[in-house]
N, C-alpha and C positions, 0 to 999 in steps of 0.2 A: 443209579445215575449212569448215563451213557458217557463214558470217558472220551470216546471218539468225537462226540459232539462238542467237546470243550476245546479241541485242537484249534479250530478257527478263532475262537475267542482268545486263546492263549497267544496265537500268532498276532492278532490285532493288538493285544496288550504289549507284546514284545516290540512290535513296530512303533507303537506310541512311545514307549520308554526310550528306545534308541533315538527316535526323532527328537524327543525332549532333551536327552543328554547331549546330542550334537548341537542343538540350538543354544542350550545353556552354556556349553563349553566354549563355543565360539564367542558368545557375548562376554563371558567372564574373562577369557583370554585377552580380548580387546581392552576391556576395562582395566584389568590388572597391568597390562602392558603400558597403558597410559600412565599409571602410577610409577611403574618401573622406569620407563625411558625418561620421563620428565625429572624424576628423582635423580637419575644418573647424570642428566644434563645439568642438574642443580648442584652436583657434588655430593649427593647422598648415596651411600653404598647399600645395595640390595644383597642380602645374604641368601635369600630363598625366593624363587618364583614358582608357585605351586598351582597347578590345575587340579582341583579336588582336595579332599582331606583324608586323613587316616593313613593306613599302611601305604608305603611308597612302592609303586609298581615299576617305575623307571626314573632314573635321574642321571644328570651329568653336571660337572662343574666347569664353567667356562673360564677363559683367561683372566677375567676380572674377579674371579672368586665367587661368582653367583651360582648357586645350585638350582638348576632347572629340573622340575620333577612333575610327574603325573602320579596322583594318588588314587586309591581304590574307590573313594566315594566322590563321584563326579558331579556333586551338586554345589559348586562354588569354587573358590580359589582365594589366594592371597599372595601378597608380597611382604616378606619379612625384611625390614630394613635393619641396618646395624644398630644395636642398642634396644631393639624391640624385644619385649618379653615373649610375645607370641604373635600369631597371625592377626590379632586384633589391634596390634601396635600399642599395647599397654606399656607403660614405663616401668622398667625394672631397675631399681636403684643400685642393686649389687652389680648388675651387668654394666651399667653406665660407669660406675666407679672403676671396675676392672678395665674397661676400654680406655678411660682417661689415664689410669696408671701405666698401661702399656705404652701409650703415646698421647700426649695432650692434643696433638694435631688431629687425632682420630675423632675427637668430639665433633668437629665440623662435618665429619662424614656420617654422623648419626642423624636420624630424623629429629631428635630432641635438641641436638646441638646446632642444627642448621639455622640460618637466618629465617626470619618469619616469612619473607617472600618465597623462599625455596620450599618451605613446608606447605604453604598455602597452594603454590603452583603444583606441587606433587600430589596433594590431596584432590585438587580440582581436576587434575588431568584425567582421572578415571571416567567420570561422567562426560567430560568433553570428548574423550575418544569414542565413547558410545554414540554421541551425537554425530561426530565426524563419520563414523562407520555408517550410520543410517543415511546420512546425506550422500555418501559415495555409492552405497548400494542402490538407493532410489535413483540416483543420477545415472548409474550404469544401466539400470532397467529401462529408464526413459531413453537412454542413448541407443540401446539395442532394439527396443520396440519401435523407435522412430515416432514421428508425429503424423497424424491423419492428413492425407493429401487433400488439397483444395483444388477444384471442387471434389465433393465426395465421390470416390472411385471404388468400384467393386474389386476387392482383392480376392475374395473367395465367397462362395454361396453356402450357407448352412442348410443342410437337408431338412425339409419340412414335409409333413404328410399331406397328400391329396391337394396340392395347391398348384395354381398356374404360375409358372416361373419362366419368364422370357429374358431376364437379365443374364448377362454373361460377364466373366472375369474381364476386367479392364474397362467396363462401361463407366462413363462419367455421368453421374446423376445431377441434372441441373434443375429439375422440378418434379413434384409429385402432385397428381391431381390438379395440374395447372398452377400450383403454388410454388414459386421459386424457392430453392433452398436458401436458408439464412446464412449470414456471416457467423461462423462459429465463435469468433472473438467477441461478438456483441452479447453481453450478459442477458440471459433470459430469452434470446432470440429463438433458440431451438424449442423451448417450451411453448412459446407462442405459435411456432410453426406446427408442431404436432397437434396442438389444441385446434388449429384451424383445419386440419385434414378431415375429410369425411371418414367416419368409422365404418369401413367396409372391408370384407375379406381380401378383395383384389382391387388394386388401384392402377391408374395409368402413370407410368414413369417416363418423363422426358429425359433422354440420354444423348450423349455423344459417343458414337461408336465408329472407329476408323475414320474420324473426321466428318461423319454424317450425323445430323440430328434426327432421332427417331423417337416414336412413342411405342412403348412396350407395356405389357401387363405383368404385374408381380405382386406378391403378397403384401399385406400390411407391414410397415417398416419395423415395428416392434412387436413380434409375435410372442406368445407365452413360451419362449425358448429359454431353458436354463443354461446360463453361461458360467455360473459359479454357485456353489453350495456353501453356505456359511457353516463354520464349525459349530458343534454343539447346538444345532438347530433342529426344529421338527423335521425339516426336509432331509437332513443328514441321518436322523434317527431311523427313517424308513427307507434309506438308501436311494433317494433320488440322485441322479447323476448329471454331470455336465453333458449337454447335448440332448437331454430329454425335452420333449415338447408336450405341454399339458393341453389336451384337446377338449376336455370338458370338466366342469366342477358341479358336483351333485346332479349330474345328468344334463346340465346346460352347456351346449357347445360354446367354445370361446375361440377367438382367433387373435386377440390382442392381449398384451401383457397387462394393460390397464384394466381389462375385464377380470383377469385373475386377481388383480390387486383389489378390485371392488368386492369380489366374493370373500376374500380373506379379511379385509377390514370390516366387512359387515357381518362376519361370522359370530362375533362375540365369544370367540374361543371354542365354538362347537366344532365337532369333527366334520371335516370336509372329505368327500369322496372324489378322488381325482382319476380321470382316465389319462394315461400317459403313453405317448408314442416313443418307442426307443428302438432305433436301428430296424425299423420295419415291423416291430412287434407292438401289439396293443396290451398295455398292462394296467392294473388297477391298484390304487393305493388309498389309504385312509390316514389322515393326520389331523391333529388339532393345532391351530395357530396359537402362538404364544405372545404375551404382552412384551413389547420391546421398547426401550427408551432410546430414541434416536436423536443424535446431536443435530442442530440446525445451523445453516450457514451464518445466520445473523446472531447466533448464540442461543443458549438454552437447549432444552430437550422437549420432544413431543413423544407421547406414548401411543403406539399403534399395535394392532394385531399383525404378526408377521409369521411366515413359515420358513424364512431363511434362505431365499434364493435371490440371485441377481440375474436380471434379463439383459437384453441388448438388441442390436439390430439383427435382421435376418440375413445381412451380409457381413462379411469380415472386411472392414474398410482397408484399402491399400494405404501404405505408409511410405514416408520418405525420411531420409536421414535427418537426425536432429543434431544441432551443434553441441559441442562439449560443454560450453558455458551455459547454454540454455538448459541442458540436461541437469547439470549440477545445481543451477538455480531452482529448477523444478524439484530436485531432491531436497534442497533446503526448505522450500515451501511445504513439501510433504511432511518433513520433520517438525516444522513449526505447527502445522495443523494437528499433528498427533499430540504434541505437548499442550496446545491450547485445548483440544478436546478432552485430554486426560484431566487437566486442572479444572475445567468446567464440570466434568463428570463428578470429580471428587467433591467440589463445592455443592453441587446439586444433591449429592447423597447426604452430605452433612446437614443441609437445610431440609432434607426430607422431600425434596421436589421429585426425586426419582428413587427407585428401589435400590437398597444396598446390595441386592443380588447382582448388580452390574459389576461388582468387584469379584474377579476370579482369583483363585489361589493356585498353588502348584499343581493340583490335580486338573483343574480347568485349563491351565497353560499347557500341561502335558497332552491333554486330549486335543487341544487346538494344534499343537505341534504335529501330532500324528495325522490329524485331518488335513492340514495344509501340505504336509509332505506327500500325502496320498494324491493330492491334486497336481503334483508336478514340482520339478525343481524350482521353477521361477516363483511359484506361490510360496514354497517353503522359504526361499531366500528372502522374499518380500516380508514374510512373517518374522524372520530373524531380525530384519531391520526395524520393524515395528517394535518388537520386544526389546531391542537394544535401546531405542529411544525411551521406552518405559523404564528400563533399568537405570539409565542415566538420570532421568527425572526423579525417580524414587530415591536415588542416592544423594540427591541435592536437597532433600527435605531436611529442615533444621532439627533433626533428631539425633541426640548423642548416640554414638556408635556407628552412625552413618557418616559419609563424607561431608554432607551438609552440616552435621553437628560439629565436626572438627573445624569446618570453616567458620562457624559461629564462635568457637573458642578462639580462633586466630584473630577474628575481628575484635573480640573483647581484649585480647592482648595488644592489638594495634592501638586501641583507644586508651587503655589504662597503662600500657607500658610493661605489664607483667601478665603471665598466664593465670588462669584460675588455679586455686590451691588444689593440692592433691586430694584433700578431703572432699572438696566440691566436685572435682572430676569423678571421683569414685561414686558419689551419690548420683550425679547426672548420668554417668554411664549405666548405672543400674537401672535408672528410670528409662533410659533409651532402650536398653535390652528388653525391659518389661513391655514397653510399647510395641517393639518389633515382634515379640512373641505373641502378644495379644492380637496384633494385626494378622499374624500368620494363622492363629487359631480361628479368628473370625473369617478369614478368606477360605480356609479349608472347610469350615462349616457351610459357607456359601456353596462350595463345590459339591458338597454332599447332600444338602437339603433344599437348595433353591431350585 
């Protein structure tokens, strides 16, 4: 075996692991800080705040007596509150008795001795902080990106091979092929507009340039230009890149993204031969489309053949500043869409409507972390926000040992006036841990065999 040939693979693996650890550590830190700060506000004392498990690499004790630490195994974290037996917040009778003997007032500072509202708020705060983080991150991305100018204005031109291009930066596009551009706020208007355009390599664009109305020639608005490559996709496996332009499929020249889509959807999974233009060079690739379950705006899923690329316009639209409130509202809508899509996906997997291969485990998440990090800081930060939403949602599932399971116990206590018995808690926690382990094994098997 050529050891030298393994160096790039090792480098990619290391890059993936580092990206995964960074993403997971950020999300865990936010989640656990939610538990910690709301617990502190509620009068519950935190003894340990840990990022990671195992041997301690670094620690310090603050003025409130909380030890902040980073441990050697960076795949999770925990907050240990006063009276907890361990990071899982299990009840330790001897420890509780010792605390009460030292000072009866200390009981109120423990998780188990705190009022029901304080315990529930502290437990719920972890997932809530994950959602808040996602909203803020999405909102800041929308704020920095801005919103597309109206009318559609050329911010930059993407390089395309062998095409007539008379547009210039700053041109305002008011019509294409004599058809006025639609109002972007009208639902479905853009789809109707593109359907009405003549399918030709070069079209007439009516523009306003320096106050004058002109007609110029330019390529089809949506060329087979790759603007994003999906992680763990057929396109990523063969190293297609952002900025690549697909010029032919199986020898058939194409100039529109819709033509590429028709070839892929009609492939029935057979290998496609692609000619690709990249920075002036002509390259050849072969890949087989994969069946993909895609969520629909009206709900449900539709299965298509996909290669894992996202297209866009042949121009980079100019943008203008977005308001802070509108950006945060957009962040909230994005977070809700992820939650809704996740719940819909889980339900459709349970009912057998879509494949269970849609569920990724730690290996798949790690691969996606590395892939998104390789596409730039913004893509990686966006992915962290998506993953934060998923972690918050997962922790709210009513499974014992998760935050949602504890909230169910507190709801039971609120209704009956007393918590579940220690015996019942032990059995339920055992069931919960078994379910989580089973889910983990199932998701890892998906990563390895799907």
